[in-house]
KOLPAZA-253428 format. One record per residue (C-alpha): x, y, z. Coordinates in steps of 0.5 Angstrom, whole numbers, plus 2048, in hexadecimal, padded with zeros to 3 digits. Example, Ala and Ser with C-alpha at 12.3 -4.5 7.8 and 13.67 -1.06 7.14 Angstrom:
8197F7810;81B7FE80E;
end
This chain:
8007F4815;8007F681C;7FE7FB822;8047FF822;80580081A;7FD801819;7FD80681F;80380A81C;7FF80B815;7F880C819;7FC81281D;7FE815817;7F7815814;7F481881B;7F981C81E;7FC821819;7F9827817;7FC825810;7F682180F;7F1827810;7F682B80B;7F5827805;7EF823806;7EB829809;7E882580F;7EA81F814;7E781A819;7E8818820;7E6811821;7E980B81E;7E8803820;7EE7FE81F;7ED7F7820;7F37F2820;7F47EB820;7FA7E781F;7FD7EC81B;7F77ED816;7F27F2817;7ED7F8815;7ED7FF816;7E7804815;7E480B816;7DC80D816;7DA80B80E;7D681280E;7DC816810;7E181280B;7DC814805;7DC81B807;7E381C808;7E4819801;7DF81E7FE;7E3823801;7E88217FD;7E48217F7;7E28287F9;7E982A7F9;7EA8277F2;7E482B7EF;7E68317F2;7EE8307F0;7F08317F7;7F382A7F8;7FB82A7F7;7FD8237F7;8048267F4;8058297FB;8038237FE;80881F7FB;80D8247FC;80C823804;80C81C803;81381C800;815821805;81381C80B;815816807;81C818806;81D81980D;81A81280E;81E80E809;82481280D;82280F814;821808811;82880880E;82A80A815;828803817;8277FE812;82D7FA811;8317FE817;8337FB81E;82E7FE823;8327FB829;83680282A;82F80682A;82E809831;826809833;827811832;82881082B;82380B82A;81E80F82D;820815829;820811822;81980E824;816815825;81981881F;81681281B;80F81281E;80F81981D;810819815;80D812814;806815817;80781B813;80881780D;80281380E;7FE819810;80081C809;7FE815806;7F7815808;7F581A803;7F78147FD;7F380F802;7ED813803;7EC8167FC;7EA80F7F9;7EA8097FE;7E38057FF;7DF80B7FC;7E380B7F6;7E18137F5;7E78157F1;7E780F7ED;7E08107EB;7E18177EA;7E68167E5;7E28107E2;7DD8157E0;7E181A7DD;7E48147D8;7DD8127D7;7DB8187D3;7E18157CE;7E080E7CE;7DF8097C8;7DF8027C7;7E68027C5;7E98077CB;7E48057D1;7E48097D7;7E88047DB;7EE8047D6;7EE80C7D6;7EE80C7DE;7F48077DF;7F880B7DA;7F78127DD;7F88107E4;7FE80C7E3;8048107E7;8098137E2;80F8137E7;81380D7E9;81380B7F1;8188067F4;8158007F1;8168027EA;81D8047EC;81F7FD7EF;81C7FA7E9;8217FE7E5;8277FD7E9;8257F57E9;8247F57E1;82B7F97E0;82E7F37E4;82B7EE7E0;82D7F17DA;8347F17DC;8357EA7DE;8307E77DA;82F7E07DD;82C7DE7E4;8327DB7E7;8377E17E5;8317E67E7;8307E37EE;8387E27EF;8397E97EE;83B7EE7F3;8367F37F0;8307EE7F1;8327ED7F8;8327F47FA;82C7F57F6;8287F07FA;82B7F3800;8297FA7FE;8227F97FD;8207F3801;81B7F7805;8177FA7FF;8117F6800;8127F5808;80B7F7809;80A7F8811;80D7F1813;8117EE80D;8137EA80B;8197ED808;81B7EC800;8207E6800;8267E57FB;8227DF7F8;81C7E47F7;8207E97F3;8237E37EF;81C7E07ED;81B7E77EA;8217E77E6;81F7E07E4;8187E27E2;81C7E87DE;8207E37DA;81B7DF7D8;8167E47D6;8157E47CE;8187EB7CD;81F7EC7CE;8227EF7D4;8247F57D0;81D7F67CD;81A7F67D4;81F7FA7D7;81E8007D2;8177FF7D3;8178007DA;81C8067DA;8178097D5;8118077D9;80F80E7DC;8118127D5;80C80D7D2;80780E7D7;8078167D7;8078167CF;8018117CF;7FD8157D4;7FF81C7D0;7FC8187CA;7F68167CE;7F481D7D1;7F58207CA;7F181B7C6;7EB81C7CB;7EC8237CB;7EC8247D3;7EB82A7D6;7F082E7DB;7EC82C7E1;7EC8247DE;7F38247DD;7F48277E4;7F08217E7;7F481C7E4;7FA81F7E6;7F881F7ED;7F68187ED;7FD8167EA;80081A7EF;7FC8177F5;7FE8107F2;8058117F2;8058147F9;80280E7FC;8078097F8;80C80E7FB;80980D802;809806801;811806800;81280A806;80E80680A;8127FF808;81880280A;816805811;8127FF813;8187FB812;81D800816;81780081B;8177F881C;81F7F881C;81F7FD822;81A7F9825;81E7F2824;8247F6827;8207F982D;81D7F282E;8237EF82F;8257F4834;81F7F4838;81D7EC837;8177EE833;8147EA82D;8137EE827;80B7ED828;80C7F282E;80E7F882A;8097F6824;8037F7829;8067FD82D;80480482C;80980982B;80880C832;809805835;810804832;81280B834;81080983B;81480283B;81A806838;81A80B83E;819806843;812806845;80E800846;8097FD840;8057F7840;8097F383B;8057ED83C;7FE7F083B;8027F4835;8047ED832;7FD7EA833;7FA7F082E;7FC7EC828;7F77E782A;7F27EC829;7F17F382A;7EC7F9829;7EF800829;7EA806829;7EC80D828;7E7812829;7E981A829;7F181882A;7EF813830;7F180C82F;7EE806833;7EE7FF832;7E87FB833;7E87F5838;7E97EE834;7E27EB836;7DF7F2833;7E27F282C;7DD7EE829;7D77F182C;7DA7F882A;7DC7F6823;7D57F4822;7D37FB824;7D77FF81F;7D87FB819;7D47FB813;7D07F5811;7D37F180B;7CF7F1804;7CD7EA802;7CD7EA7FA;7CC7E47F5;7CF7E47EF;7D57E27EB;7D87E87E9;7DA7EF7EB;7DC7F67E8;7E17FB7EB;7E78007E9;7EC7FE7E4;7F37FF7E8;7F77FC7E2;7F57FA7DC;7F57F37D9;7F27EC7D9;7F37E67DD;7F07DF7DF;7F27DB7E5;7F07D87EC;7ED7DD7F1;7F17DD7F7;7EE7E07FD;7F37E4801;7F07E7808;7F77E780C;7FE7E480C;7FC7DD80D;7F97DD806;7FF7DF803;8027D8802;7FC7D67FE;7FD7DB7F8;8017D87F3;8047DA7EC;7FE7DB7E7;7F97DC7ED;7F47E27ED;7F57E67F4;7EE7E87F7;7EE7EC7FD;7EA7F1801;7F07F6800;7F77F5800;7FD7F7804;8047F7804;8057F0807;8017ED801;8067EF7FC;80A7E87FC;8037E57FA;8027EA7F5;8087E97F2;8067E27F0;7FF7E47EE;7FD7E57E7;7F87EA7E9;7F57EE7EF;7ED7EF7F1;7EB7F37F7;7E57F57FA;7E77FB7FD;7EC8017FA;7EC8067F5;7F18087F0;7F680A7F6;7F58047F9;7FB7FF7FB;7F97FA7F6;7F87FF7F0;7FF8027F2;8027FB7F2;7FE7F87EB;8027FE7E8;8097FD7EA;8087F57E9;8047F67E2;7FE7F17E4;7F77F27E3;7F37F57E8;7EC7F67EA;7EB7FA7F0;7E57FC7F4;7E07F67F2;7DD7F67F9;7DB7EF7F9;7E07EB7F6;7E27E77FC;7DB7E57FE;7DA7E37F7;7E07DF7F5;7E37D97F9;7EA7D67F9;7EB7D27F3;7E67D57EE;7E87D77E7;7E77DE7E6;7E87E37E0;7EB7EA7E2;7E97EF7DC;7ED7F57DE;7EC7F87D8;7E47F97DA;7E57F87E1;7E17F27E2;7E27EB7E5;7DE7E57E4;7DE7DD7E6;7E07D97E0;
end
């Protein structure tokens, strides 16, 4: 991640009235610490928990409408996909400064609002697990050894509508079905168009793009599967019909009340909303980066400069005003930004450590060889633990490893594709790790709090995502 990309998300969380409209409250203070494209962001913990409780209160009174939130997501997302399409794989050399500024302002407006709408899904469960716990309490009344709570929970909160990742896989399966062998697949024009069309799908904040080799490897894995391509294709195509039928069956079997059904419906909708926002984010982030590469060539500035700019600084530069380019580029070495009641200030480098000591909670030290958490996607896996704290750690995750992280972000996706299971300290049912686990169909336990402190790189661990436990073996 970087200062620019996270500041856009932060602006949505802070500045839009949509936060108060859907959540019922807001906050005005944030802290962002970024060093070498890795960082942490936070707000007052008590206030964060209070906002999570406000969402719970709206659910209890049935005044929360996640479907309206999704509708507004789709409205802004449609515009952002269109704006991204104006830049991706296009010649920007003929763009005037006026057109560039207009494109940036419009993209910022819609993206900030998209993130404001997305705050509902994040604050509903992240860290405090209030939504996960309330749903689990509903199911605990019906739990049996054969049908444990975690199994019910994972099934009932799974989104039951397709997102772009599902569509991409369906398209790839159709190509694999048509050409049947890897050589014919990779030589086809359809495959090349597919790789070009979806190369940005897991771009994250800074890339990398998906390559033709990445798509070829996925096709190779599909061909090597024990199931036939036809069976995989039919199962994938009917995935959401099966999910809906299973959810309806469980709700009937458990005799859930109307309000309990409403709770799970809202949770499923929030899950899909967050997955959709990630799809939009990857497209517009890639478009921003292409625009900044173009501007960098015009202005003789590196991409790093734009990644550590604020929006107003970019506008100042494009309108001929002076900006301290050297100081902005230095921010990558370490920057602490504090927003207080919409006023932004940067802490001098020499004061960063001292300031952080004042505002950060002290870490809890635990001594045990297991953790418990929430199930994001059911299943079991055994493998070597690989701790991932940032981009430099991605390379150590190989096929068959279990990825263990505080939380995951889009930039971790390459490692997640290689891992056989995921474990995170933070996050609830709407977290990035939970969404990806469902898309990739990999066992995942989230919200363990201490996994990165208990397990070390190379430890052999077992993930039981049927029960929500992870232990050293």
